[in-house]
Residue, then its C-alpha position, 0 to 999 in steps of 0.5 A: x741414757x738420758x741425762x739432763x745438761x746442767x750447762x753449755x760444755x755439751x757441744x764443746x766437748x762433743x767431739x771427742x765423745x764421738x770419736x771414742x763410740x764410732x772406734x766402739x768393735x763390740x757395735x751389733x749388726x743390722x738389726x732384724x725385721x721384729x727389731x725395724x718394726x719396733x723401732x717404728x712402733x716406738x718412732x710412730x710414738x714419740x712422734x705422736x707425744x713431739x706433735x702434741x709436745x709433751x715432750x717429757x713421755x717422748x724423753x721417757x720411752x728413749x729412755x725405757x729403750x736405751x735401759x733395755x739395750x735388746x733394742x738398736x737405736x737408731x738415727x731416726x729414732x733418735x732423731x724424733x727425740x731431738x724434733x720432739x725436743x724442740x717442740x717443748x721448747x727444750x734445746x739443751x735436751x735436744x743438744x745434748x741427745x746430739x752430741x751426747x746420747x748419739x755419741x756414745x752410740x756411737x752414730x753419725x749424726x745426718x742432715x735429719x739429724x742437725x737440722x731437728x737439732x738447730x730447729x730446736x735452738x730456733x724456736x726457742x732465739x738462740x740463733x747464735x746456737x743455731x749458725x754453731x751448728x752450722x759449723x759441726x754440719x760442715x766438721x762432720x761433712x754434713x752438707x747444709x740443705x735448703x731445709x739447714x738455711x730456712x732454719x738458720x734465716x728463720x732463728x734470724x729472722x725471730x732474733x732480728x737479726x737482719x744482717x745474718x738473715x741476708x749473709x745467709x741468703x746469701x750462703x745458700x744462693x752460693x751454695x746453689x740451692x732454690x730459695x723458696x718462698x719461705x727462705x727470702x721471706x724470713x730474710x725479709x721479716x727480719x729485716x721487718x723485725x730489724x726495722x731496715x725497710x730498704x732492705x726488705x725491699x731488696x729481698x721483695x726486689x730479689x724475688x722477682x730476679x730468681x723467679x719467686x712469686x711473692x705471696x701476701x705474707x712477703x709483701x705484708x712483710x715489707x709493707x711493715x718494715x716501710x710502716x714501723x720505719x715511717x715509710x708511707x711513702x714507699x708503703x702506697x708505693x708498694x700496695x699499689x705494686x699489689x693491686x697492680x700485678x694481681x696480688x690480692x691485698x688483704x687487710x693487713x696489707x691494708x692495715x699496715x699502709x694505713x698505719x705508714x701513713x698513720x706514723x707520718x701525719x698523713x691523715x689525708x693518706x690514710x684515708x685514702x688507703x681505707x677508701x681504696x680498701x673497702x674497695x676491694x670489700x675489705x672494711x676497715x676493722x678495729x685496728x684499720x680504723x683505730x689508725x684513723x683516728x689516731x693519724x688524725x690525732x697525730x695530724x691535728x684533725x680534732x672533728x675527722x677524729x671525731x668523725x672516725x669514731x663516731x663512724x665506729x660506733x655505728x652499729x651497722x658496722x658491728x667494730x667494738x669500740x676499745x679504749x686506745x681508739x677513744x684516748x687516742x680521740x681524747x688526745x686530737x682534742x687535749x692538742x686542738x685545745x679542744x677542753x669539752x669536747x674532752x671532758x664529752x668523750x671521757x664522761x662517755x667512755x665511762x658511759x660505755x664501760x670502757x674503762x678509762x685508765x690514767x692515760x686517758x686522765x692525763x689527758x683530758x687534765x692537759x686539755x683542761x689545762x691548754x684550755x684555762x680550765x683549772x678547777x676543772x683539771x684539779x677536779x679530775x685529779x681529786x676524782x682519780x682515788x675515786x676511780x680506783x687509779x692513782x694520778x702519776x706524775x705527768x697528771x700532777x704536771x698537767x693541773x700544776x701548769x692550770x693553775x698557774x695559767x689560772x694565776x692559782x699558783x698557792x694552788x701550783x705549789x701546793x701541789x709541788x709540795x705534795x709529789x714527795x708524799x705521794x712518792x713523786x719525783x718532780x721533773x723539768x715540766x713539774x718544776x716549771x709549772x710552779x716556776x711558772x705560778x711564782x711568775x705570775x703571782x708574783x711570788x718572787x721569795x716563793x721561786x727563790x724557796x723552790x730555786x733552792x730546793x730544786x738544786x738540794x733535789x739535783x732537779x735537771x733545771x732549765x732555761x726556761x725554769x729560771x727564767x722564770x725565776x728572773x721573770x718573778x724576780x722583775x715583777x717583784x721590782x728583786x733586781x739584785x737577787x734576777x741579777x744573781x740568777x742572771x749570774x749563776x746562769x751566766x756559770x752554768x750549762x744552761x744555755x743563754x737567751x735573750x729572755x733571761x736577759x731583758x727580765x734582769x734589764x726590766x727588773x733594773x730599769x727601775x731601780x736607777x741603775x743605768x749603770x749596770x743595765x748597760x753592763x747588761x746590753x753591753x753583754x746582749x751585743x757581745x757578739x759571742x751571743x747568737x741573739x739579738x737585742x731588739x726593743x724591750x731590751x733597749x727601753x728597758x736600759x733608757x727606762x734605767x737611764x730616764x730613772x737615773x736622770x742619764x739623758x745623754x747615754x738615754x740618747x745614744x740609745x736611742x739613736x743604736x736604736x735607729x741605725x740598728x733598724x728598730x723603730x723605737x716604740x712609744x715607751x722608749x720613746x717617752x722615756x726618753x722625752x720625760x728627761x727633764x735635762x731633754x725637757x729643757x732642751x739640752x743635747x737633743x731639739x726636743x719638737x723634732x723628739x715630741x714629733x717622734x712620740x707623736x708619731x709614734x703614738x698616733x700609729x700605735x692608735x691608727x686601726x690597722x689598713 
């Protein structure tokens, strides 16, 4: 009697059941003509139900026949039941019938039965069980055929098991089976899903070697593998091969080739593919046109993106514009700092009922941030709830960065403090935007509190954030805190940069702590660093010496700059010349220094040639 399996111990325990059932001496002989007719009717009914995916009804017929016991069920009946389960994705029931019900009846599975059970596993993505079916076939002496291997390859293809697919393809050839278009197609598709473009092209090459003519599905699969891996050269070359070999590329072919170019930022190649498609009578559909817009966006060609968007609006093209394409065009404008066009496209999307989403608003807010339009960015943020949209962290980060760029530190810090109340966790971008606002407003107290809050919230600190904090202290002339932050950076895993030291040196410059400035300069000049001192570094150190009226170190630093082939700027020379000892003529002939200052000043003031 048919029962429902509760686990997959079915496969493991089936051998013993089959052995016991096959020794049953009471099994009746061949069926009569009346029984054969009844079996044919039962099989036909179960087949019809299986095709309609009515597996429960098919199994009900099987169970009724089992309970009557006046009809000897054969392999064909059980194979039909297994096939019905496979169509209904009931792989467990299919295996129960194979390994329990058939074993109880003393029936030996054949190729068809095993293939049906394997297909049931394949349809539900159980590729490991499909492989187990192959092992059981060999154990029972059943020879796998091409259908077996095609099913195995299809199971591996669904699970993106490209290496297994290649293994079974080679195994089929080793058994002198002639792989067909389906066999090779499943192997190519497995490679495509596994992002193995070179393996997919290799299988396609094998088809010619074995005399199998690839169809458009095979070539499209290999081209799609190239597209997913961004191998636009191979994709375009494959497209050219199709055209030269009289294959007829379809819309799927051109879409894959165009998408490969799009992912590789090859907008001109993408346009060339679209032209080739039009020459073959295949007009760009929504997918191809969207890929064109996206390729322009990735290549920073905002005007071209708007041009393709305008083509989609042509009533004669009858293309339905979607939000994804509109967002790609907005993103192109955002990346190219075209904030006014981004706002225009947002208004346009709302006017044609495209229902802009959070992604749309984020791109427009970012465009406003790049265009230093903080008021517009803030208006977008506050207007989102009216559109039933909930701003996310990306939205807040864009608006905070816009406020920081507009030197509205109070707006940026207010938005930063509101994040926790909105269940949003600040990230390194949020912290960087808030810290930049503190730096722009010389709000070193706020910068310190912000750093303390970040440590308390265990936020990841970046070198950029710490540099902004040091710069805020420098603008506020708080050199002690700037130096403390620099030392904290050195004690952490953050990568030090010249910006960090220059900001700290600039904070120390007017404090008169010339010894400390020289210590920091020596740290910069250490061979362990991957950066070199520049004019700003020496200028700040010379300025510190000037504040401390230390003319000897100042002149020494000036000499170091010359030896390092750094041309002293007017600030460094002016700071040295303003030292009273220099003005009195000690250590250096004042006219020489003044002449150098004058030459540098004339160079800086002279118009560019």
